[in-house]
PDB file with SEQRES, HELIX, SHEET and CRYST1 records, atoms N, CA, C and O in Angstrom:
SEQRES   1 A   87  MET SER GLU GLY ASN LYS LYS GLN ARG THR THR VAL SER          
SEQRES   2 A   87  ILE TYR GLY GLN GLN TYR THR ILE VAL GLY LYS GLU SER          
SEQRES   3 A   87  SER SER HIS VAL VAL ARG VAL ALA GLU TYR VAL ASP HIS          
SEQRES   4 A   87  LYS MET ARG GLU ILE LYS ASN SER ASN PRO TYR LEU ASP          
SEQRES   5 A   87  THR THR LYS LEU ALA VAL LEU THR SER ILE ASN LEU VAL          
SEQRES   6 A   87  ASP GLU HIS LEU LYS LEU LEU GLU LYS LEU LYS GLU TYR          
SEQRES   7 A   87  GLU ASN GLU GLU ASN GLU LYS ASP ARG                          
HELIX    1 AA1 SER A   27  SER A   47  1                                  21    
HELIX    2 AA2 THR A   53  ASP A   86  1                                  34    
SHEET    1 AA1 2 GLN A   8  ILE A  14  0                                        
SHEET    2 AA1 2 GLN A  17  GLY A  23 -1                                        
CRYST1    1.000    1.000    1.000  90.00  90.00  90.00 P 1           1          
ATOM      1  N   MET A   1      76.123  -3.728  -0.829  1.00  0.00           N  
ATOM      2  CA  MET A   1      75.679  -4.956  -0.149  1.00  0.00           C  
ATOM      3  C   MET A   1      74.179  -4.813   0.254  1.00  0.00           C  
ATOM      4  O   MET A   1      73.687  -3.701   0.448  1.00  0.00           O  
ATOM      5  N   SER A   2      73.497  -5.919   0.371  1.00  0.00           N  
ATOM      6  CA  SER A   2      72.097  -5.864   0.688  1.00  0.00           C  
ATOM      7  C   SER A   2      71.877  -5.461   2.159  1.00  0.00           C  
ATOM      8  O   SER A   2      72.697  -5.773   3.022  1.00  0.00           O  
ATOM      9  N   GLU A   3      70.778  -4.777   2.426  1.00  0.00           N  
ATOM     10  CA  GLU A   3      70.528  -4.331   3.757  1.00  0.00           C  
ATOM     11  C   GLU A   3      69.227  -5.000   4.172  1.00  0.00           C  
ATOM     12  O   GLU A   3      68.229  -4.307   4.372  1.00  0.00           O  
ATOM     13  N   GLY A   4      69.201  -6.285   4.306  1.00  0.00           N  
ATOM     14  CA  GLY A   4      68.006  -7.022   4.720  1.00  0.00           C  
ATOM     15  C   GLY A   4      66.877  -6.949   3.654  1.00  0.00           C  
ATOM     16  O   GLY A   4      67.095  -6.980   2.442  1.00  0.00           O  
ATOM     17  N   ASN A   5      65.683  -6.851   4.210  1.00  0.00           N  
ATOM     18  CA  ASN A   5      64.498  -6.803   3.263  1.00  0.00           C  
ATOM     19  C   ASN A   5      63.991  -5.368   3.151  1.00  0.00           C  
ATOM     20  O   ASN A   5      62.995  -5.146   2.463  1.00  0.00           O  
ATOM     21  N   LYS A   6      64.599  -4.420   3.767  1.00  0.00           N  
ATOM     22  CA  LYS A   6      64.190  -3.044   3.669  1.00  0.00           C  
ATOM     23  C   LYS A   6      64.563  -2.448   2.336  1.00  0.00           C  
ATOM     24  O   LYS A   6      65.730  -2.469   1.945  1.00  0.00           O  
ATOM     25  N   LYS A   7      63.551  -1.900   1.613  1.00  0.00           N  
ATOM     26  CA  LYS A   7      63.898  -1.233   0.328  1.00  0.00           C  
ATOM     27  C   LYS A   7      64.213   0.200   0.570  1.00  0.00           C  
ATOM     28  O   LYS A   7      63.692   0.819   1.497  1.00  0.00           O  
ATOM     29  N   GLN A   8      65.067   0.736  -0.261  1.00  0.00           N  
ATOM     30  CA  GLN A   8      65.467   2.134  -0.190  1.00  0.00           C  
ATOM     31  C   GLN A   8      65.295   2.736  -1.523  1.00  0.00           C  
ATOM     32  O   GLN A   8      65.362   2.073  -2.558  1.00  0.00           O  
ATOM     33  N   ARG A   9      65.065   4.047  -1.479  1.00  0.00           N  
ATOM     34  CA  ARG A   9      64.884   4.859  -2.681  1.00  0.00           C  
ATOM     35  C   ARG A   9      66.203   5.710  -2.826  1.00  0.00           C  
ATOM     36  O   ARG A   9      66.651   6.412  -1.919  1.00  0.00           O  
ATOM     37  N   THR A  10      66.752   5.570  -4.029  1.00  0.00           N  
ATOM     38  CA  THR A  10      67.938   6.378  -4.263  1.00  0.00           C  
ATOM     39  C   THR A  10      67.740   7.067  -5.606  1.00  0.00           C  
ATOM     40  O   THR A  10      67.376   6.463  -6.615  1.00  0.00           O  
ATOM     41  N   THR A  11      68.006   8.393  -5.552  1.00  0.00           N  
ATOM     42  CA  THR A  11      67.914   9.112  -6.800  1.00  0.00           C  
ATOM     43  C   THR A  11      69.262   9.333  -7.430  1.00  0.00           C  
ATOM     44  O   THR A  11      70.183   9.826  -6.779  1.00  0.00           O  
ATOM     45  N   VAL A  12      69.391   8.977  -8.683  1.00  0.00           N  
ATOM     46  CA  VAL A  12      70.693   9.070  -9.369  1.00  0.00           C  
ATOM     47  C   VAL A  12      70.442   9.819 -10.700  1.00  0.00           C  
ATOM     48  O   VAL A  12      69.309   9.946 -11.164  1.00  0.00           O  
ATOM     49  N   SER A  13      71.531  10.296 -11.277  1.00  0.00           N  
ATOM     50  CA  SER A  13      71.541  10.934 -12.577  1.00  0.00           C  
ATOM     51  C   SER A  13      72.380  10.101 -13.509  1.00  0.00           C  
ATOM     52  O   SER A  13      73.537   9.794 -13.224  1.00  0.00           O  
ATOM     53  N   ILE A  14      71.754   9.718 -14.684  1.00  0.00           N  
ATOM     54  CA  ILE A  14      72.443   8.953 -15.649  1.00  0.00           C  
ATOM     55  C   ILE A  14      72.335   9.711 -16.980  1.00  0.00           C  
ATOM     56  O   ILE A  14      71.204   9.900 -17.428  1.00  0.00           O  
ATOM     57  N   TYR A  15      73.316  10.125 -17.599  1.00  0.00           N  
ATOM     58  CA  TYR A  15      73.329  10.849 -18.857  1.00  0.00           C  
ATOM     59  C   TYR A  15      72.258  12.008 -18.890  1.00  0.00           C  
ATOM     60  O   TYR A  15      71.486  12.155 -19.838  1.00  0.00           O  
ATOM     61  N   GLY A  16      72.275  12.801 -17.796  1.00  0.00           N  
ATOM     62  CA  GLY A  16      71.485  13.935 -17.651  1.00  0.00           C  
ATOM     63  C   GLY A  16      70.056  13.703 -17.315  1.00  0.00           C  
ATOM     64  O   GLY A  16      69.276  14.655 -17.366  1.00  0.00           O  
ATOM     65  N   GLN A  17      69.644  12.513 -16.973  1.00  0.00           N  
ATOM     66  CA  GLN A  17      68.325  12.169 -16.563  1.00  0.00           C  
ATOM     67  C   GLN A  17      68.333  11.701 -15.150  1.00  0.00           C  
ATOM     68  O   GLN A  17      69.280  11.043 -14.718  1.00  0.00           O  
ATOM     69  N   GLN A  18      67.286  12.027 -14.402  1.00  0.00           N  
ATOM     70  CA  GLN A  18      67.090  11.653 -13.010  1.00  0.00           C  
ATOM     71  C   GLN A  18      66.309  10.349 -12.943  1.00  0.00           C  
ATOM     72  O   GLN A  18      65.284  10.213 -13.611  1.00  0.00           O  
ATOM     73  N   TYR A  19      66.780   9.373 -12.137  1.00  0.00           N  
ATOM     74  CA  TYR A  19      66.057   8.143 -11.906  1.00  0.00           C  
ATOM     75  C   TYR A  19      65.957   7.880 -10.428  1.00  0.00           C  
ATOM     76  O   TYR A  19      66.933   8.093  -9.709  1.00  0.00           O  
ATOM     77  N   THR A  20      64.852   7.438  -9.954  1.00  0.00           N  
ATOM     78  CA  THR A  20      64.738   6.996  -8.600  1.00  0.00           C  
ATOM     79  C   THR A  20      64.716   5.467  -8.645  1.00  0.00           C  
ATOM     80  O   THR A  20      63.840   4.860  -9.262  1.00  0.00           O  
ATOM     81  N   ILE A  21      65.661   4.885  -8.002  1.00  0.00           N  
ATOM     82  CA  ILE A  21      65.928   3.443  -8.023  1.00  0.00           C  
ATOM     83  C   ILE A  21      65.434   2.932  -6.659  1.00  0.00           C  
ATOM     84  O   ILE A  21      65.887   3.414  -5.620  1.00  0.00           O  
ATOM     85  N   VAL A  22      64.487   1.937  -6.658  1.00  0.00           N  
ATOM     86  CA  VAL A  22      63.965   1.317  -5.414  1.00  0.00           C  
ATOM     87  C   VAL A  22      64.536  -0.081  -5.381  1.00  0.00           C  
ATOM     88  O   VAL A  22      64.357  -0.847  -6.328  1.00  0.00           O  
ATOM     89  N   GLY A  23      65.216  -0.426  -4.311  1.00  0.00           N  
ATOM     90  CA  GLY A  23      65.745  -1.754  -4.145  1.00  0.00           C  
ATOM     91  C   GLY A  23      66.317  -1.965  -2.842  1.00  0.00           C  
ATOM     92  O   GLY A  23      66.309  -1.050  -2.018  1.00  0.00           O  
ATOM     93  N   LYS A  24      66.852  -3.177  -2.563  1.00  0.00           N  
ATOM     94  CA  LYS A  24      67.465  -3.584  -1.306  1.00  0.00           C  
ATOM     95  C   LYS A  24      68.932  -3.196  -1.163  1.00  0.00           C  
ATOM     96  O   LYS A  24      69.475  -3.175  -0.059  1.00  0.00           O  
ATOM     97  N   GLU A  25      69.568  -2.891  -2.297  1.00  0.00           N  
ATOM     98  CA  GLU A  25      70.976  -2.510  -2.202  1.00  0.00           C  
ATOM     99  C   GLU A  25      71.196  -1.168  -1.569  1.00  0.00           C  
ATOM    100  O   GLU A  25      70.299  -0.326  -1.583  1.00  0.00           O  
ATOM    101  N   SER A  26      72.338  -0.947  -1.024  1.00  0.00           N  
ATOM    102  CA  SER A  26      72.666   0.278  -0.321  1.00  0.00           C  
ATOM    103  C   SER A  26      72.674   1.410  -1.311  1.00  0.00           C  
ATOM    104  O   SER A  26      72.920   1.192  -2.497  1.00  0.00           O  
ATOM    105  N   SER A  27      72.411   2.623  -0.849  1.00  0.00           N  
ATOM    106  CA  SER A  27      72.426   3.783  -1.712  1.00  0.00           C  
ATOM    107  C   SER A  27      73.709   3.925  -2.319  1.00  0.00           C  
ATOM    108  O   SER A  27      73.778   4.264  -3.501  1.00  0.00           O  
ATOM    109  N   SER A  28      74.839   3.681  -1.574  1.00  0.00           N  
ATOM    110  CA  SER A  28      76.229   3.810  -2.109  1.00  0.00           C  
ATOM    111  C   SER A  28      76.418   2.911  -3.241  1.00  0.00           C  
ATOM    112  O   SER A  28      77.067   3.305  -4.211  1.00  0.00           O  
ATOM    113  N   HIS A  29      75.902   1.716  -3.211  1.00  0.00           N  
ATOM    114  CA  HIS A  29      76.028   0.688  -4.224  1.00  0.00           C  
ATOM    115  C   HIS A  29      75.302   1.184  -5.496  1.00  0.00           C  
ATOM    116  O   HIS A  29      75.875   1.129  -6.584  1.00  0.00           O  
ATOM    117  N   VAL A  30      74.056   1.663  -5.371  1.00  0.00           N  
ATOM    118  CA  VAL A  30      73.246   2.108  -6.499  1.00  0.00           C  
ATOM    119  C   VAL A  30      73.907   3.362  -7.120  1.00  0.00           C  
ATOM    120  O   VAL A  30      73.874   3.534  -8.338  1.00  0.00           O  
ATOM    121  N   VAL A  31      74.484   4.203  -6.312  1.00  0.00           N  
ATOM    122  CA  VAL A  31      75.166   5.384  -6.888  1.00  0.00           C  
ATOM    123  C   VAL A  31      76.414   4.936  -7.727  1.00  0.00           C  
ATOM    124  O   VAL A  31      76.667   5.468  -8.808  1.00  0.00           O  
ATOM    125  N   ARG A  32      77.162   3.964  -7.202  1.00  0.00           N  
ATOM    126  CA  ARG A  32      78.299   3.485  -7.919  1.00  0.00           C  
ATOM    127  C   ARG A  32      77.922   2.848  -9.241  1.00  0.00           C  
ATOM    128  O   ARG A  32      78.589   3.063 -10.253  1.00  0.00           O  
ATOM    129  N   VAL A  33      76.891   2.092  -9.237  1.00  0.00           N  
ATOM    130  CA  VAL A  33      76.319   1.515 -10.482  1.00  0.00           C  
ATOM    131  C   VAL A  33      75.866   2.584 -11.463  1.00  0.00           C  
ATOM    132  O   VAL A  33      76.225   2.508 -12.638  1.00  0.00           O  
ATOM    133  N   ALA A  34      75.153   3.498 -11.069  1.00  0.00           N  
ATOM    134  CA  ALA A  34      74.691   4.652 -11.890  1.00  0.00           C  
ATOM    135  C   ALA A  34      75.848   5.436 -12.501  1.00  0.00           C  
ATOM    136  O   ALA A  34      75.864   5.797 -13.678  1.00  0.00           O  
ATOM    137  N   GLU A  35      76.850   5.680 -11.579  1.00  0.00           N  
ATOM    138  CA  GLU A  35      78.064   6.459 -12.077  1.00  0.00           C  
ATOM    139  C   GLU A  35      78.767   5.609 -13.191  1.00  0.00           C  
ATOM    140  O   GLU A  35      79.229   6.158 -14.191  1.00  0.00           O  
ATOM    141  N   TYR A  36      78.835   4.298 -13.001  1.00  0.00           N  
ATOM    142  CA  TYR A  36      79.490   3.494 -13.991  1.00  0.00           C  
ATOM    143  C   TYR A  36      78.759   3.481 -15.302  1.00  0.00           C  
ATOM    144  O   TYR A  36      79.374   3.581 -16.364  1.00  0.00           O  
ATOM    145  N   VAL A  37      77.418   3.356 -15.238  1.00  0.00           N  
ATOM    146  CA  VAL A  37      76.625   3.439 -16.440  1.00  0.00           C  
ATOM    147  C   VAL A  37      76.711   4.793 -17.154  1.00  0.00           C  
ATOM    148  O   VAL A  37      76.815   4.867 -18.379  1.00  0.00           O  
ATOM    149  N   ASP A  38      76.664   5.859 -16.350  1.00  0.00           N  
ATOM    150  CA  ASP A  38      76.862   7.163 -16.891  1.00  0.00           C  
ATOM    151  C   ASP A  38      78.187   7.311 -17.610  1.00  0.00           C  
ATOM    152  O   ASP A  38      78.251   7.838 -18.721  1.00  0.00           O  
ATOM    153  N   HIS A  39      79.233   6.846 -16.973  1.00  0.00           N  
ATOM    154  CA  HIS A  39      80.553   6.879 -17.568  1.00  0.00           C  
ATOM    155  C   HIS A  39      80.641   6.143 -18.857  1.00  0.00           C  
ATOM    156  O   HIS A  39      81.230   6.623 -19.825  1.00  0.00           O  
ATOM    157  N   LYS A  40      80.030   4.920 -18.879  1.00  0.00           N  
ATOM    158  CA  LYS A  40      80.150   4.114 -20.133  1.00  0.00           C  
ATOM    159  C   LYS A  40      79.202   4.799 -21.240  1.00  0.00           C  
ATOM    160  O   LYS A  40      79.568   4.724 -22.413  1.00  0.00           O  
ATOM    161  N   MET A  41      78.129   5.394 -20.958  1.00  0.00           N  
ATOM    162  CA  MET A  41      77.422   6.085 -21.899  1.00  0.00           C  
ATOM    163  C   MET A  41      78.143   7.219 -22.529  1.00  0.00           C  
ATOM    164  O   MET A  41      78.127   7.406 -23.746  1.00  0.00           O  
ATOM    165  N   ARG A  42      78.796   7.996 -21.656  1.00  0.00           N  
ATOM    166  CA  ARG A  42      79.562   9.175 -22.183  1.00  0.00           C  
ATOM    167  C   ARG A  42      80.811   8.670 -23.002  1.00  0.00           C  
ATOM    168  O   ARG A  42      81.157   9.248 -24.032  1.00  0.00           O  
ATOM    169  N   GLU A  43      81.418   7.663 -22.545  1.00  0.00           N  
ATOM    170  CA  GLU A  43      82.600   7.128 -23.278  1.00  0.00           C  
ATOM    171  C   GLU A  43      82.155   6.660 -24.673  1.00  0.00           C  
ATOM    172  O   GLU A  43      82.802   6.951 -25.679  1.00  0.00           O  
ATOM    173  N   ILE A  44      81.020   5.920 -24.703  1.00  0.00           N  
ATOM    174  CA  ILE A  44      80.554   5.475 -26.059  1.00  0.00           C  
ATOM    175  C   ILE A  44      80.066   6.614 -26.874  1.00  0.00           C  
ATOM    176  O   ILE A  44      80.277   6.599 -28.087  1.00  0.00           O  
ATOM    177  N   LYS A  45      79.431   7.605 -26.316  1.00  0.00           N  
ATOM    178  CA  LYS A  45      78.970   8.834 -27.079  1.00  0.00           C  
ATOM    179  C   LYS A  45      80.167   9.545 -27.692  1.00  0.00           C  
ATOM    180  O   LYS A  45      80.116   9.989 -28.839  1.00  0.00           O  
ATOM    181  N   ASN A  46      81.247   9.652 -26.919  1.00  0.00           N  
ATOM    182  CA  ASN A  46      82.434  10.303 -27.447  1.00  0.00           C  
ATOM    183  C   ASN A  46      82.986   9.614 -28.647  1.00  0.00           C  
ATOM    184  O   ASN A  46      83.517  10.273 -29.541  1.00  0.00           O  
ATOM    185  N   SER A  47      82.886   8.306 -28.706  1.00  0.00           N  
ATOM    186  CA  SER A  47      83.322   7.544 -29.839  1.00  0.00           C  
ATOM    187  C   SER A  47      82.363   7.502 -31.005  1.00  0.00           C  
ATOM    188  O   SER A  47      82.731   7.273 -32.157  1.00  0.00           O  
ATOM    189  N   ASN A  48      81.043   7.749 -30.628  1.00  0.00           N  
ATOM    190  CA  ASN A  48      79.954   7.721 -31.710  1.00  0.00           C  
ATOM    191  C   ASN A  48      79.021   8.919 -31.400  1.00  0.00           C  
ATOM    192  O   ASN A  48      77.952   8.760 -30.813  1.00  0.00           O  
ATOM    193  N   PRO A  49      79.463  10.106 -31.813  1.00  0.00           N  
ATOM    194  CA  PRO A  49      78.644  11.357 -31.448  1.00  0.00           C  
ATOM    195  C   PRO A  49      77.349  11.424 -32.145  1.00  0.00           C  
ATOM    196  O   PRO A  49      76.540  12.266 -31.755  1.00  0.00           O  
ATOM    197  N   TYR A  50      77.047  10.647 -33.124  1.00  0.00           N  
ATOM    198  CA  TYR A  50      75.768  10.844 -33.865  1.00  0.00           C  
ATOM    199  C   TYR A  50      74.705   9.825 -33.375  1.00  0.00           C  
ATOM    200  O   TYR A  50      73.611   9.757 -33.935  1.00  0.00           O  
ATOM    201  N   LEU A  51      75.032   9.043 -32.339  1.00  0.00           N  
ATOM    202  CA  LEU A  51      74.013   8.158 -31.794  1.00  0.00           C  
ATOM    203  C   LEU A  51      72.940   8.908 -31.129  1.00  0.00           C  
ATOM    204  O   LEU A  51      73.237   9.863 -30.412  1.00  0.00           O  
ATOM    205  N   ASP A  52      71.645   8.538 -31.316  1.00  0.00           N  
ATOM    206  CA  ASP A  52      70.577   9.043 -30.457  1.00  0.00           C  
ATOM    207  C   ASP A  52      70.615   8.389 -29.107  1.00  0.00           C  
ATOM    208  O   ASP A  52      71.311   7.394 -28.907  1.00  0.00           O  
ATOM    209  N   THR A  53      69.857   8.952 -28.165  1.00  0.00           N  
ATOM    210  CA  THR A  53      69.917   8.429 -26.804  1.00  0.00           C  
ATOM    211  C   THR A  53      69.460   6.952 -26.715  1.00  0.00           C  
ATOM    212  O   THR A  53      70.045   6.176 -25.959  1.00  0.00           O  
ATOM    213  N   THR A  54      68.449   6.572 -27.458  1.00  0.00           N  
ATOM    214  CA  THR A  54      67.925   5.179 -27.420  1.00  0.00           C  
ATOM    215  C   THR A  54      69.031   4.251 -27.927  1.00  0.00           C  
ATOM    216  O   THR A  54      69.319   3.249 -27.272  1.00  0.00           O  
ATOM    217  N   LYS A  55      69.645   4.538 -29.038  1.00  0.00           N  
ATOM    218  CA  LYS A  55      70.752   3.666 -29.571  1.00  0.00           C  
ATOM    219  C   LYS A  55      71.887   3.635 -28.658  1.00  0.00           C  
ATOM    220  O   LYS A  55      72.484   2.576 -28.468  1.00  0.00           O  
ATOM    221  N   LEU A  56      72.259   4.813 -28.026  1.00  0.00           N  
ATOM    222  CA  LEU A  56      73.312   4.944 -27.131  1.00  0.00           C  
ATOM    223  C   LEU A  56      73.029   3.973 -25.914  1.00  0.00           C  
ATOM    224  O   LEU A  56      73.909   3.238 -25.466  1.00  0.00           O  
ATOM    225  N   ALA A  57      71.812   4.018 -25.436  1.00  0.00           N  
ATOM    226  CA  ALA A  57      71.438   3.148 -24.222  1.00  0.00           C  
ATOM    227  C   ALA A  57      71.586   1.705 -24.578  1.00  0.00           C  
ATOM    228  O   ALA A  57      72.138   0.919 -23.808  1.00  0.00           O  
ATOM    229  N   VAL A  58      71.105   1.348 -25.725  1.00  0.00           N  
ATOM    230  CA  VAL A  58      71.228  -0.075 -26.078  1.00  0.00           C  
ATOM    231  C   VAL A  58      72.623  -0.532 -26.326  1.00  0.00           C  
ATOM    232  O   VAL A  58      72.996  -1.635 -25.928  1.00  0.00           O  
ATOM    233  N   LEU A  59      73.437   0.316 -26.999  1.00  0.00           N  
ATOM    234  CA  LEU A  59      74.866  -0.016 -27.215  1.00  0.00           C  
ATOM    235  C   LEU A  59      75.591  -0.099 -25.926  1.00  0.00           C  
ATOM    236  O   LEU A  59      76.441  -0.973 -25.758  1.00  0.00           O  
ATOM    237  N   THR A  60      75.274   0.841 -24.926  1.00  0.00           N  
ATOM    238  CA  THR A  60      75.872   0.744 -23.635  1.00  0.00           C  
ATOM    239  C   THR A  60      75.458  -0.540 -22.931  1.00  0.00           C  
ATOM    240  O   THR A  60      76.308  -1.213 -22.348  1.00  0.00           O  
ATOM    241  N   SER A  61      74.236  -0.886 -22.964  1.00  0.00           N  
ATOM    242  CA  SER A  61      73.735  -2.173 -22.373  1.00  0.00           C  
ATOM    243  C   SER A  61      74.558  -3.331 -22.977  1.00  0.00           C  
ATOM    244  O   SER A  61      75.022  -4.188 -22.225  1.00  0.00           O  
ATOM    245  N   ILE A  62      74.743  -3.381 -24.231  1.00  0.00           N  
ATOM    246  CA  ILE A  62      75.448  -4.495 -24.925  1.00  0.00           C  
ATOM    247  C   ILE A  62      76.886  -4.541 -24.410  1.00  0.00           C  
ATOM    248  O   ILE A  62      77.428  -5.611 -24.133  1.00  0.00           O  
ATOM    249  N   ASN A  63      77.476  -3.389 -24.292  1.00  0.00           N  
ATOM    250  CA  ASN A  63      78.896  -3.269 -23.889  1.00  0.00           C  
ATOM    251  C   ASN A  63      79.016  -3.796 -22.325  1.00  0.00           C  
ATOM    252  O   ASN A  63      79.930  -4.535 -21.959  1.00  0.00           O  
ATOM    253  N   LEU A  64      78.070  -3.360 -21.541  1.00  0.00           N  
ATOM    254  CA  LEU A  64      78.106  -3.745 -20.117  1.00  0.00           C  
ATOM    255  C   LEU A  64      77.838  -5.225 -19.941  1.00  0.00           C  
ATOM    256  O   LEU A  64      78.458  -5.864 -19.092  1.00  0.00           O  
ATOM    257  N   VAL A  65      76.935  -5.783 -20.718  1.00  0.00           N  
ATOM    258  CA  VAL A  65      76.688  -7.277 -20.563  1.00  0.00           C  
ATOM    259  C   VAL A  65      77.874  -7.922 -21.114  1.00  0.00           C  
ATOM    260  O   VAL A  65      78.291  -8.923 -20.532  1.00  0.00           O  
ATOM    261  N   ASP A  66      78.492  -7.483 -22.175  1.00  0.00           N  
ATOM    262  CA  ASP A  66      79.699  -8.129 -22.669  1.00  0.00           C  
ATOM    263  C   ASP A  66      80.770  -8.201 -21.545  1.00  0.00           C  
ATOM    264  O   ASP A  66      81.345  -9.258 -21.285  1.00  0.00           O  
ATOM    265  N   GLU A  67      81.013  -7.065 -20.902  1.00  0.00           N  
ATOM    266  CA  GLU A  67      81.947  -6.990 -19.825  1.00  0.00           C  
ATOM    267  C   GLU A  67      81.575  -8.035 -18.713  1.00  0.00           C  
ATOM    268  O   GLU A  67      82.430  -8.765 -18.212  1.00  0.00           O  
ATOM    269  N   HIS A  68      80.303  -8.063 -18.371  1.00  0.00           N  
ATOM    270  CA  HIS A  68      79.831  -8.944 -17.310  1.00  0.00           C  
ATOM    271  C   HIS A  68      80.106 -10.450 -17.733  1.00  0.00           C  
ATOM    272  O   HIS A  68      80.675 -11.228 -16.966  1.00  0.00           O  
ATOM    273  N   LEU A  69      79.707 -10.781 -18.888  1.00  0.00           N  
ATOM    274  CA  LEU A  69      79.878 -12.209 -19.349  1.00  0.00           C  
ATOM    275  C   LEU A  69      81.416 -12.603 -19.385  1.00  0.00           C  
ATOM    276  O   LEU A  69      81.789 -13.725 -19.040  1.00  0.00           O  
ATOM    277  N   LYS A  70      82.254 -11.651 -19.808  1.00  0.00           N  
ATOM    278  CA  LYS A  70      83.642 -11.917 -19.838  1.00  0.00           C  
ATOM    279  C   LYS A  70      84.202 -12.098 -18.423  1.00  0.00           C  
ATOM    280  O   LYS A  70      85.056 -12.956 -18.197  1.00  0.00           O  
ATOM    281  N   LEU A  71      83.730 -11.305 -17.492  1.00  0.00           N  
ATOM    282  CA  LEU A  71      84.146 -11.471 -16.085  1.00  0.00           C  
ATOM    283  C   LEU A  71      83.669 -12.756 -15.513  1.00  0.00           C  
ATOM    284  O   LEU A  71      84.410 -13.432 -14.798  1.00  0.00           O  
ATOM    285  N   LEU A  72      82.424 -13.125 -15.811  1.00  0.00           N  
ATOM    286  CA  LEU A  72      81.947 -14.483 -15.423  1.00  0.00           C  
ATOM    287  C   LEU A  72      82.779 -15.622 -15.874  1.00  0.00           C  
ATOM    288  O   LEU A  72      83.084 -16.570 -15.150  1.00  0.00           O  
ATOM    289  N   GLU A  73      83.142 -15.469 -17.153  1.00  0.00           N  
ATOM    290  CA  GLU A  73      83.993 -16.615 -17.763  1.00  0.00           C  
ATOM    291  C   GLU A  73      85.328 -16.650 -17.081  1.00  0.00           C  
ATOM    292  O   GLU A  73      85.856 -17.728 -16.810  1.00  0.00           O  
ATOM    293  N   LYS A  74      85.905 -15.469 -16.787  1.00  0.00           N  
ATOM    294  CA  LYS A  74      87.252 -15.515 -16.078  1.00  0.00           C  
ATOM    295  C   LYS A  74      87.026 -16.116 -14.726  1.00  0.00           C  
ATOM    296  O   LYS A  74      87.852 -16.910 -14.276  1.00  0.00           O  
ATOM    297  N   LEU A  75      85.964 -15.786 -14.057  1.00  0.00           N  
ATOM    298  CA  LEU A  75      85.741 -16.350 -12.724  1.00  0.00           C  
ATOM    299  C   LEU A  75      85.622 -17.839 -12.790  1.00  0.00           C  
ATOM    300  O   LEU A  75      86.239 -18.552 -11.998  1.00  0.00           O  
ATOM    301  N   LYS A  76      84.829 -18.328 -13.731  1.00  0.00           N  
ATOM    302  CA  LYS A  76      84.655 -19.793 -13.939  1.00  0.00           C  
ATOM    303  C   LYS A  76      85.992 -20.450 -14.177  1.00  0.00           C  
ATOM    304  O   LYS A  76      86.277 -21.499 -13.600  1.00  0.00           O  
ATOM    305  N   GLU A  77      86.835 -19.841 -15.034  1.00  0.00           N  
ATOM    306  CA  GLU A  77      88.134 -20.347 -15.302  1.00  0.00           C  
ATOM    307  C   GLU A  77      89.020 -20.436 -14.020  1.00  0.00           C  
ATOM    308  O   GLU A  77      89.711 -21.417 -13.744  1.00  0.00           O  
ATOM    309  N   TYR A  78      88.927 -19.368 -13.311  1.00  0.00           N  
ATOM    310  CA  TYR A  78      89.720 -19.303 -11.999  1.00  0.00           C  
ATOM    311  C   TYR A  78      89.274 -20.425 -11.120  1.00  0.00           C  
ATOM    312  O   TYR A  78      90.097 -21.173 -10.591  1.00  0.00           O  
ATOM    313  N   GLU A  79      87.930 -20.560 -10.948  1.00  0.00           N  
ATOM    314  CA  GLU A  79      87.405 -21.634 -10.058  1.00  0.00           C  
ATOM    315  C   GLU A  79      87.806 -23.007 -10.535  1.00  0.00           C  
ATOM    316  O   GLU A  79      88.133 -23.878  -9.728  1.00  0.00           O  
ATOM    317  N   ASN A  80      87.786 -23.208 -11.827  1.00  0.00           N  
ATOM    318  CA  ASN A  80      88.176 -24.466 -12.364  1.00  0.00           C  
ATOM    319  C   ASN A  80      89.660 -24.801 -12.015  1.00  0.00           C  
ATOM    320  O   ASN A  80      90.016 -25.903 -11.598  1.00  0.00           O  
ATOM    321  N   GLU A  81      90.467 -23.767 -12.223  1.00  0.00           N  
ATOM    322  CA  GLU A  81      91.898 -23.894 -11.859  1.00  0.00           C  
ATOM    323  C   GLU A  81      92.162 -24.194 -10.376  1.00  0.00           C  
ATOM    324  O   GLU A  81      93.024 -25.006 -10.039  1.00  0.00           O  
ATOM    325  N   GLU A  82      91.360 -23.487  -9.448  1.00  0.00           N  
ATOM    326  CA  GLU A  82      91.426 -23.796  -8.061  1.00  0.00           C  
ATOM    327  C   GLU A  82      90.982 -25.151  -7.709  1.00  0.00           C  
ATOM    328  O   GLU A  82      91.566 -25.774  -6.822  1.00  0.00           O  
ATOM    329  N   ASN A  83      89.902 -25.688  -8.401  1.00  0.00           N  
ATOM    330  CA  ASN A  83      89.402 -27.029  -8.108  1.00  0.00           C  
ATOM    331  C   ASN A  83      90.428 -28.033  -8.619  1.00  0.00           C  
ATOM    332  O   ASN A  83      90.557 -29.100  -8.019  1.00  0.00           O  
ATOM    333  N   GLU A  84      91.142 -27.764  -9.659  1.00  0.00           N  
ATOM    334  CA  GLU A  84      92.190 -28.655 -10.200  1.00  0.00           C  
ATOM    335  C   GLU A  84      93.391 -28.758  -9.187  1.00  0.00           C  
ATOM    336  O   GLU A  84      93.962 -29.828  -8.978  1.00  0.00           O  
ATOM    337  N   LYS A  85      93.715 -27.651  -8.611  1.00  0.00           N  
ATOM    338  CA  LYS A  85      94.793 -27.617  -7.529  1.00  0.00           C  
ATOM    339  C   LYS A  85      94.421 -28.471  -6.378  1.00  0.00           C  
ATOM    340  O   LYS A  85      95.280 -29.158  -5.826  1.00  0.00           O  
ATOM    341  N   ASP A  86      93.114 -28.466  -5.963  1.00  0.00           N  
ATOM    342  CA  ASP A  86      92.692 -29.170  -4.802  1.00  0.00           C  
ATOM    343  C   ASP A  86      92.575 -30.655  -4.930  1.00  0.00           C  
ATOM    344  O   ASP A  86      92.400 -31.392  -3.959  1.00  0.00           O  
ATOM    345  N   ARG A  87      92.684 -31.086  -6.234  1.00  0.00           N  
ATOM    346  CA  ARG A  87      92.599 -32.598  -6.415  1.00  0.00           C  
ATOM    347  C   ARG A  87      93.873 -33.294  -6.260  1.00  0.00           C  
ATOM    348  O   ARG A  87      93.928 -34.518  -6.385  1.00  0.00           O  
TER     349      ARG A  87                                                      
END                                                                             
């Protein structure tokens, strides 16, 4: 959750690389996001062991955005169902 306008620096490790993330989100949120990205990269690498790191990062991004868009669609469907019930 956001902590006002104060920016924080959080160092995380994703796929063996250190990144310092600067933003308004809590350190615990940034760590959770980084852990999820790291997990997805390792999961995809296990299925595709010959991918180089750049292709792995792009494929991971595509998979994460796919998950995100599907969740947004489910949320929209749920909201539409709730709006129909209220009528």
